[in-house]
C-alpha positions as CSV (number, residue, x, y, z in Angstrom):
1,X,112.0,104.8,101.3
2,X,113.9,101.6,102.2
3,X,112.1,98.2,102.5
4,X,112.5,98.1,106.2
5,X,111.1,101.6,106.6
6,X,107.9,100.7,104.7
7,X,107.3,97.7,106.8
8,X,108.1,99.6,110.0
9,X,105.5,102.1,108.9
10,X,103.0,99.3,108.7
11,X,103.9,98.0,112.2
12,X,103.5,101.6,113.6
13,X,100.0,101.9,111.9
14,X,96.8,102.0,113.9
15,X,95.3,99.1,111.9
16,X,98.3,96.9,113.0
17,X,98.1,98.1,116.5
18,X,94.4,97.1,116.7
19,X,94.9,93.8,114.9
20,X,97.8,92.9,117.4
21,X,95.7,93.9,120.4
22,X,92.8,91.9,119.2
23,X,94.9,88.8,118.6
24,X,96.6,89.0,121.9
25,X,93.2,89.2,123.7
26,X,91.6,86.5,121.6
27,X,94.6,84.2,122.5
28,X,94.2,85.1,126.2
29,X,97.7,86.6,126.1
30,X,99.2,83.0,126.0
31,X,101.5,81.5,123.4
32,X,99.5,79.5,120.9
33,X,102.3,76.9,120.7
34,X,103.5,76.3,124.3
35,X,101.0,78.1,126.5
36,X,103.6,80.5,128.1
37,X,103.0,84.3,128.1
38,X,102.7,85.5,124.5
39,X,104.5,88.6,123.5
40,X,104.9,88.5,119.7
41,X,102.1,88.4,117.1
42,X,103.6,86.4,114.3
43,X,102.3,86.4,110.7
44,X,101.8,82.8,109.6
45,X,102.2,83.9,106.0
46,X,105.2,86.1,106.2
47,X,104.6,89.9,105.7
48,X,106.4,91.4,102.8
49,X,106.2,94.6,101.0
50,X,104.3,92.9,98.2
51,X,101.5,91.6,100.6
52,X,101.5,94.2,103.3
53,X,98.4,96.0,101.9
54,X,96.4,92.7,101.6
55,X,94.3,92.7,104.8
56,X,93.9,88.9,104.6
57,X,97.6,88.6,105.2
58,X,98.6,91.7,107.2
59,X,95.9,92.1,109.7
60,X,93.5,89.1,109.5
61,X,93.3,87.3,112.8
62,X,93.4,83.9,110.9
63,X,97.0,84.8,109.6
64,X,98.2,85.9,113.1
65,X,99.5,83.8,115.8
66,X,100.5,84.9,119.3
67,X,103.7,83.4,120.4
68,X,106.3,83.7,123.2
69,X,109.9,84.9,122.3
70,X,111.3,81.4,122.5
71,X,108.6,79.9,120.1
72,X,109.1,82.9,117.7
73,X,112.9,82.3,117.6
74,X,112.2,78.5,116.9
75,X,109.8,79.5,114.1
76,X,112.4,81.7,112.4
77,X,115.3,79.2,113.1
78,X,113.3,76.7,111.0
79,X,113.2,79.1,108.2
80,X,116.8,78.8,107.0
81,X,116.6,80.1,103.4
82,X,115.9,76.7,102.0
83,X,112.2,77.1,102.5
84,X,109.8,76.7,105.3
85,X,110.3,73.5,107.3
86,X,107.7,74.1,109.9
87,X,104.6,71.8,110.0
88,X,101.1,73.3,110.0
89,X,97.9,71.6,111.1
90,X,94.8,71.5,108.8
91,X,93.7,75.0,110.1
92,X,97.1,76.6,109.1
93,X,98.4,76.9,112.7
94,X,101.9,75.9,113.5
95,X,102.1,72.6,115.1
96,X,103.8,72.5,118.5
97,X,107.6,71.7,118.5
């Protein structure tokens, strides 16, 4: 099975769907960066095949952040292959742009 297929299976799982729904509700369905309507539940520590079975990374509310499409794009635009250039606060949350 290809890498993307394994990760896609995770994203189709009931555990992910429940974690995603919980995060969206706990964030009042608003982007935790800019306050617009949140659509994407983002992993602060990026999800990989190596860590996708670690619940503290894959489904723990503390590692998830609800963001709008615009902020999600900015988060990933900041990750340019040279390492993460995003700033995080003391709680591990992404600082507003």
